N, C-alpha and C positions, 0 to 999 in steps of 0.2 A: 507611533505606529507601530513600532515593535512590541510594545506592551500588547496590544490588541492581537497579533500574532501568536504570542505565547500564550496568551489566554485561551486562544482558540486550541492550542496544543494541549493546555491543561484540561479543557473539557474532553478531548479525545482520551488524555489519559485516564480520566475518569470512566469513560467506557470500557477501557481495558480493565479497570479495577473492577467494574460491575460484571465483567465476564470472567473474573478468577485469574486475569493475568497481572503482571507487574504493571503499575500504572505509569507508562511512559506515552506520551503522544508527541505527534509531529506534524506540521504543516509545509508544503512547498508554496512559495510566494513567487509571483512574477508580476511585475508592474503593480504592486500593492495589491494583487488579487491573489487568494488562496486557489491554487490550481491542483493541489494534491493533498490528501489527508491519509494518516495512518495512525494505529495504535498497536501496542505489543499484541501479538497473537500467536507466539510459538507453540503454547500449550494447545490451544483449541484447534490449530491448524497442523498439529505435529509436524512442524518447520521450525528448525533452529536459526533460520534466516528471516522470519517474520518479525523482525524488531519494528518499531515504530517508524523510524527513518526510512527502512527499506520499504514498507509499505506505503508511506507518502511518495518516496521516489516513485515506485512502481505507478502509482495512481497517477502522479504528474506526468509521467512518461506516456503512458496511455492516453490522457488527454490531448497531449501535444502530438502525439503520434511520432515522439523522436526519443531515444534514450538520452540524449545529449540535453540537459537542463541549464545551458549557459543563461545567463543573466538572470537566475533565479536564486533565491535564497531559502534556507531550511531553519525553521524554527523547531526545536526539539527540548522537552522538559528535562531530558537527562544527557549529559555530556555523551557523546556517540563512542562506541567500542570501535576496535579496530576493524572489525566487518564492515561496519557502516561508515567509517571514514574511508575505508577502500572504494566502497560503492559511491560515496559522495564526491569522490576523486574522479572516478571514471564518469559519472554523470557530469561533471564539470559545474557543479554548483558554485556560484561565485562567493556566497557568504553562508557560514552557519552560525547560528545564534542557539546557545543553549542555557538551559536553567541551572540546576545543579551539577556540580562536579560528581564525577565516580571516581572516587579514591581505589576502586578495585579493578575496574577495566577501561577507564576513561583513556581515549587516544587523542585528546586535545590539548594536553598537558598534564593531567593527573598522574598517570602512570607513564605514558610516553606521549610524543607530539607528533603523530603522523604528518600533520599539515606543515610542520617546520622541515621537514626533510628536502634539502636543497636539488637532490638528485631526481626528485620526482618531477614529471613534467607538467603537472597542474598544482596551483598553489589557492587553496581555498581561503579566504579572509574568515578567522574565527574570533567571536566574541562570546564569554561566559558569564554567568552569574545574572543573567535577567529574569527577575521574579524568583531569584535561587530559592528564597525561604519558603515561597509557596510550593514548589516543585518538590524541594526536599522534604518538607513538611508530608506530602502526599506519600512519598516514597517511605519515609520513616514509619508513618501511621500503618499503611499497608503491612509492612515487615513486623511491627509491633503486634498487630492484630493476629498474622499468620503464627507468630510464636505463641502467642497466647492459646491460640486454638491448638497447636500442636503438643502444648503443655497440657491442655485438657485432655486430648485424646490420649497421651500417655499413661495419665491416671486411671 
């Protein structure tokens, strides 16, 4: 079941890529049903907080009519950053499942582990590496193409 939710997040990442955004997608799931969807949109929205996770959390909260998303899970193609980890905690998400780790800004263990801080009042279960190769390949391909385009422009 987790694979199908991550595949839905990968489809959303493809939408981000088609829009010229970094290809990251996320879904919020409750009782086996997707209730929130989001993909990266900080460039198009001129909003530094418009990460895939934030967009999916906002969508789910609107659908439920509540900012608390207890008993929900978040599936995201890239390890959440510190901003998203904070929002995930405030929303009371029960479990986060991510695809590719993020060695530059990951806040689920790669750079730091916000969810392991015992002094915080909410503790989300975290699992990483689901479909990591597919998630990572989408990001690697995106950045390789972007670098190639930049080199072409520089000439």
